[in-house]
C-alpha positions as CSV (number, residue, x, y, z in Angstrom):
1,M,0.2,0.1,0.0
2,A,1.1,3.7,-0.9
3,Q,2.4,5.6,2.2
4,P,1.4,8.6,2.9
5,H,4.6,10.8,1.0
6,D,4.2,8.9,-1.8
7,I,0.5,9.3,-2.3
8,L,1.6,13.0,-1.9
9,L,4.5,13.3,-4.4
10,E,2.4,11.4,-7.2
11,H,-0.2,14.3,-7.4
12,L,2.8,17.0,-6.7
13,T,4.9,15.5,-9.6
14,A,1.2,15.5,-11.9
15,S,0.8,18.7,-11.6
16,G,4.8,20.0,-12.3
17,N,8.3,19.7,-11.9
18,V,8.9,18.4,-7.9
19,Q,12.2,18.2,-6.9
20,L,13.6,17.7,-3.1
21,V,15.0,20.6,-1.1
22,A,15.7,18.3,2.0
23,R,15.0,15.5,4.0
24,L,15.7,13.9,7.5
25,H,14.2,10.7,8.2
26,D,15.0,9.5,11.7
27,P,12.5,8.1,14.0
28,G,15.6,8.5,16.7
29,V,16.6,12.2,15.8
30,V,12.3,13.1,15.0
31,G,10.8,11.1,18.1
32,N,7.3,10.1,16.1
33,T,6.9,7.2,14.1
34,D,3.0,7.1,13.9
35,T,2.0,7.4,9.9
36,T,-1.2,8.3,10.1
37,Y,-1.3,12.1,9.6
38,L,0.5,13.7,6.6
39,H,1.0,17.6,7.6
40,V,1.5,19.6,4.9
41,F,3.3,23.3,5.3
42,V,2.5,26.0,3.4
43,P,5.1,29.2,3.9
44,D,4.8,32.7,3.2
45,L,3.1,34.3,0.4
46,H,2.8,38.2,1.2
47,L,-0.1,38.7,-0.8
48,V,-1.1,42.6,-1.6
49,S,-3.3,44.0,-3.8
50,D,-2.5,44.1,-7.6
51,E,-1.8,47.9,-7.3
52,V,0.7,48.0,-4.7
53,R,2.6,45.1,-6.0
54,K,3.2,47.4,-8.9
55,T,5.3,49.2,-6.4
56,Y,8.3,46.5,-5.8
57,Q,9.9,44.2,-7.9
58,Y,9.0,41.3,-5.5
59,G,6.0,39.9,-4.9
60,F,3.4,36.9,-5.3
61,D,3.5,36.2,-9.3
62,W,2.7,32.6,-9.5
63,R,-1.2,31.8,-9.5
64,A,-1.0,29.5,-12.0
65,E,1.2,27.4,-10.2
66,F,-0.3,28.0,-6.6
67,T,-3.4,26.8,-8.1
68,A,-2.1,23.8,-9.0
69,L,-0.8,23.3,-6.0
70,T,-3.3,23.4,-4.1
71,T,-5.4,20.9,-6.4
72,A,-2.8,18.4,-5.9
73,L,-3.3,18.9,-2.5
74,L,-7.1,18.2,-2.4
75,E,-6.3,15.4,-4.8
76,T,-3.9,14.1,-1.8
77,W,-6.5,14.8,1.0
78,D,-8.8,12.4,-0.5
79,A,-6.6,10.0,-1.7
80,L,-5.5,9.8,2.0
81,Q,-8.9,9.1,3.2
82,Q,-9.6,6.6,1.2
83,A,-6.2,4.5,2.1
84,G,-7.4,5.3,5.9
85,H,-5.0,7.8,6.5
86,R,-5.5,12.0,7.8
87,F,-4.6,15.4,6.4
88,T,-3.9,18.7,7.4
89,V,-2.6,21.6,5.7
90,T,-0.7,24.7,7.9
91,Q,-0.4,27.9,6.3
92,L,3.0,29.1,8.1
93,G,2.2,32.8,8.6
94,D,2.8,36.1,6.5
95,F,-0.2,34.6,4.3
96,V,-1.4,38.5,3.7
97,D,1.4,41.5,3.6
98,L,-0.3,44.4,5.6
99,W,3.0,45.5,6.6
100,R,3.5,46.8,2.7
101,Q,-0.5,46.9,1.9
102,S,-2.3,49.2,4.5
103,D,0.5,50.1,7.1
104,N,-0.7,47.0,9.2
105,D,-4.3,48.5,8.7
106,P,-6.1,45.3,8.9
107,R,-8.8,46.9,6.6
108,G,-6.3,45.9,4.1
109,V,-7.3,42.1,4.1
110,H,-10.0,42.8,2.5
111,A,-8.7,44.3,-0.9
112,I,-6.0,41.8,-1.0
113,L,-8.8,38.5,-0.5
114,E,-10.5,40.4,-3.4
115,A,-7.4,40.1,-5.9
116,F,-6.9,36.4,-4.9
117,P,-10.3,35.0,-4.9
118,D,-9.2,31.7,-5.8
119,I,-6.7,31.5,-2.6
120,R,-9.0,32.9,-0.5
121,D,-11.8,30.4,-0.7
122,R,-8.6,27.2,-0.8
123,F,-7.5,28.7,2.6
124,L,-10.1,30.6,4.2
125,R,-13.7,29.2,3.5
126,E,-15.8,26.6,4.1
127,A,-16.5,25.0,1.5
128,D,-15.9,22.0,-1.0
129,D,-12.4,23.0,-2.4
130,S,-11.2,24.4,0.7
131,L,-8.3,22.7,2.6
132,G,-9.3,23.6,6.0
133,A,-5.8,25.0,6.5
134,R,-4.3,26.0,9.3
135,L,-3.3,29.7,10.0
136,L,-0.1,31.0,11.8
137,L,0.5,34.7,12.0
138,G,3.3,36.5,10.7
139,N,5.2,39.7,11.5
140,H,3.8,41.3,7.6
141,D,0.0,39.7,8.9
142,L,-0.3,40.3,12.7
143,E,-3.5,42.7,12.5
144,A,-5.0,40.3,10.3
145,R,-6.8,38.5,12.9
146,Q,-9.3,41.7,13.4
147,A,-10.6,40.7,9.7
148,R,-13.2,37.9,10.0
149,D,-11.4,35.6,7.1
150,F,-8.1,35.3,9.4
151,A,-10.5,35.1,13.0
152,R,-8.8,31.8,13.7
153,A,-5.3,32.0,13.3
154,R,-2.7,31.9,15.9
155,M,1.3,32.2,17.0
156,I,1.6,28.5,17.1
157,H,0.1,25.1,16.2
158,Y,1.0,21.6,17.5
159,L,0.2,19.0,15.2
160,P,-2.3,16.6,16.2
161,G,-0.6,12.9,16.0
162,T,2.7,13.3,16.6
163,A,2.7,12.9,20.8
164,G,3.5,16.5,21.6
165,T,7.3,15.9,18.9
166,L,5.5,18.4,16.6
167,A,4.7,22.2,16.2
168,A,4.6,25.2,13.7
169,T,4.8,28.7,14.1
170,H,5.6,32.1,12.0
171,G,9.3,32.4,13.4
172,D,10.0,36.3,13.6
173,A,9.9,35.8,17.3
174,F,13.1,34.3,17.5
175,D,14.9,37.2,15.4
176,V,15.6,39.2,18.9
177,V,13.6,37.7,21.3
178,E,16.3,39.5,23.9
179,I,14.3,42.9,23.2
180,I,12.1,41.6,25.5
181,V,13.7,42.1,29.8
182,L,15.2,38.8,30.6
183,D,12.9,37.9,33.2
184,Q,9.9,38.6,31.1
185,I,11.6,36.0,28.5
186,A,9.8,32.9,30.0
187,S,6.2,34.4,30.3
188,F,6.3,35.6,26.5
189,V,7.3,32.5,25.7
190,L,4.7,30.5,27.4
191,Q,1.8,33.4,26.6
192,T,2.7,32.9,23.1
193,F,3.8,29.4,22.1
194,G,3.0,27.8,25.1
195,R,0.4,24.3,25.0
196,L,-2.7,26.3,26.5
197,A,-1.7,29.9,24.7
198,T,-4.5,31.8,23.0
199,P,-5.4,35.0,21.2
200,Q,-6.2,36.7,24.3
201,T,-2.8,35.7,26.6
202,Y,-0.6,37.1,23.7
203,D,1.6,40.2,24.4
204,L,0.7,41.7,21.1
205,E,2.4,44.8,22.6
206,K,5.7,43.0,22.6
207,L,4.6,41.1,19.3
208,R,4.4,44.0,17.7
209,T,7.8,45.6,19.3
210,L,9.6,42.4,17.7
211,R,7.9,43.5,14.4
212,D,8.7,47.4,14.7
213,Q,12.4,46.3,15.2
214,T,12.8,43.5,12.7
215,T,10.9,43.9,9.9
216,T,12.5,44.9,6.8
217,P,11.3,48.4,5.9
218,R,8.3,48.9,3.6
219,D,9.9,51.8,1.4
220,E,12.3,49.0,0.5
221,R,10.9,47.9,-2.9
222,T,13.4,45.5,-4.2
223,R,14.1,42.6,-1.2
224,I,12.3,41.4,2.4
225,Q,14.7,38.5,3.1
226,G,16.5,38.7,-0.2
227,D,17.8,35.6,-2.2
228,A,18.4,32.0,-0.5
229,T,21.4,30.0,-1.5
230,L,20.3,26.0,-1.8
231,A,23.4,23.5,-1.4
232,G,21.2,21.6,-4.2
233,L,18.1,19.9,-5.4
234,R,17.2,15.9,-6.0
235,A,14.9,14.5,-8.9
236,S,11.6,13.6,-7.8
237,T,12.6,10.2,-10.0
238,E,15.5,9.6,-7.6
239,A,15.5,7.6,-4.4
240,F,15.6,9.8,-1.9
241,P,18.2,9.4,0.5
242,D,17.2,9.0,4.6
243,R,19.5,12.4,4.6
244,W,19.4,15.3,2.3
245,N,21.2,18.4,2.1
246,V,20.6,18.6,6.2
247,I,22.3,21.0,8.2
248,E,23.7,19.0,11.7
249,V,24.9,21.1,15.2
250,H,27.1,19.0,17.1
251,Q,28.2,22.4,19.2
252,R,26.3,24.8,20.8
253,Q,28.4,28.1,19.2
254,D,27.4,26.3,15.5
255,R,24.3,27.1,16.1
256,L,24.4,31.2,14.6
257,K,25.7,29.5,11.7
258,A,23.9,26.8,11.2
259,H,20.7,29.3,10.6
260,H,20.6,32.5,12.4
261,L,17.2,31.9,14.5
262,L,18.3,28.4,15.9
263,P,19.6,30.2,18.9
264,N,16.4,32.0,20.1
265,A,14.5,28.6,19.0
266,V,16.4,26.2,20.9
267,R,16.1,28.5,24.0
268,A,11.9,28.8,23.6
269,V,12.0,25.1,23.3
270,Q,13.6,24.8,26.2
271,M,11.4,26.8,28.2
272,L,8.5,25.6,26.8
273,R,9.8,21.6,27.2
274,T,10.2,22.5,31.6
275,E,8.7,25.7,32.4
276,P,5.4,24.9,33.5
277,D,2.2,26.6,31.9
278,S,-1.1,27.5,33.1
279,D,-2.0,24.0,34.2
280,G,1.0,23.5,36.1
281,Q,2.6,20.7,33.7
282,P,5.0,21.5,31.0
283,A,4.1,23.3,27.9
284,A,5.7,21.2,25.4
285,P,7.9,18.2,27.1
286,N,8.4,15.9,23.9
287,L,8.6,18.7,21.4
288,T,11.7,17.8,18.7
289,V,10.3,19.3,15.6
290,L,9.8,23.1,15.0
291,V,8.2,24.1,11.7
292,I,8.4,27.4,10.3
293,G,8.8,30.0,7.2
294,H,9.5,33.6,7.7
295,T,13.7,33.8,6.8
296,H,12.4,32.6,2.7
297,H,15.6,30.0,2.7
298,A,14.4,26.4,2.9
299,R,16.9,24.2,4.8
300,L,16.4,21.6,7.5
301,V,19.0,22.0,10.7
302,V,19.3,18.9,13.7
303,D,20.9,20.8,16.2
304,H,21.9,17.2,18.4
305,T,23.0,19.5,21.4
306,A,19.6,20.7,21.7
307,N,17.5,17.7,20.4
308,L,15.8,19.8,18.3
309,V,14.9,19.9,14.3
310,L,14.3,23.2,12.9
311,M,12.3,22.3,9.4
312,D,12.3,25.6,7.5
313,C,10.0,25.6,5.0
314,G,11.4,28.5,2.6
315,A,8.3,30.4,0.6
316,W,6.5,31.2,-2.3
317,I,8.3,34.8,-2.7
318,E,11.7,36.1,-3.6
319,S,14.4,33.5,-4.9
320,Y,17.0,31.1,-4.8
321,Q,20.2,30.0,-6.2
322,I,22.2,27.0,-6.4
323,G,26.1,27.9,-6.7
324,Q,26.4,30.0,-9.7
325,E,23.2,28.9,-11.5
326,P,20.5,31.3,-12.5
327,K,18.4,32.8,-10.0
328,R,14.8,31.0,-9.9
329,P,12.0,31.8,-7.5
330,N,10.9,30.4,-3.8
331,R,8.3,28.5,-4.4
332,Q,8.2,25.5,-1.7
333,L,6.2,23.5,0.4
334,G,6.9,21.5,3.7
335,A,5.6,17.8,4.3
336,V,5.8,15.6,7.5
337,C,4.8,11.9,8.4
338,G,6.1,10.0,11.2
339,A,9.7,10.2,11.3
340,D,10.4,11.6,7.5
341,L,10.7,15.5,7.3
342,R,10.7,16.7,3.6
343,I,10.7,20.1,1.8
344,Y,10.0,20.2,-2.1
345,Q,10.6,22.7,-4.6
346,F,8.4,23.7,-7.8
347,D,10.2,24.4,-10.9
């Protein structure tokens, strides 16, 4: 019987050219072997209205490709159900870009969604062709929760069927969490990323401070994060090794070089594993895999010193480059089933 990853790859390759960016298949590191669920992660889109898009050199310009992707995901969902598996889709934040659209005014959501009715319906509405996606808030759409279509968006999602090992968040809070007073970091982490965190516990003032001090200025017309460098890609027709393009960290001092968000991600995860949540129990004692977007640079990092995998799923905006090859657009997707973590690129 076909496995969930095989079912997904079959439908993805039927919709376009799919290549492997990175893979980690290691039950000992991931800590979960339950293959009931296939979890798919769609990274940053940064949608703006057509009028605002004209003022920037970068943007989401892949309507046809993204429609093909979402159609493939719907077909995957149906096939997985028939095979007795379950399926989730999580959008990793920065779905819309209120930072550029409307100076963070949530009323800008309407103009953006009117420009992308097909994407709106697939991700935000309850319809037969909706993916029922979980939504995360990013630094460019933090205020989107005030709009009806994003009322269910959260700062973190703990994914089902993983025994508490897998969670997803946008990633921007790991840029410079030190902005927060040191003795307040634990409470900030629990109120924002804890198992029992809700929009009512979020400290929006601190979140906005993080956003305002770290986000690329809105009058920067040429870039957000800049181009990513990938080590290589593997064709979907080739066999996938258990480890492909995995960055391994064996010493604490190498964390920053491996991924600039890793030091603060480790710090936050260690607090979630040990600090008591509002019910007196540790917030996330089994957390081993943290899925993020935000950086627009797809990569898989294993920090053996912290027992943590940071899975950065890239973006659907800006570009990547391999060596001296021409730049190509980021069009990436993350997928997790049991102990098998993969990131794909659509070319």
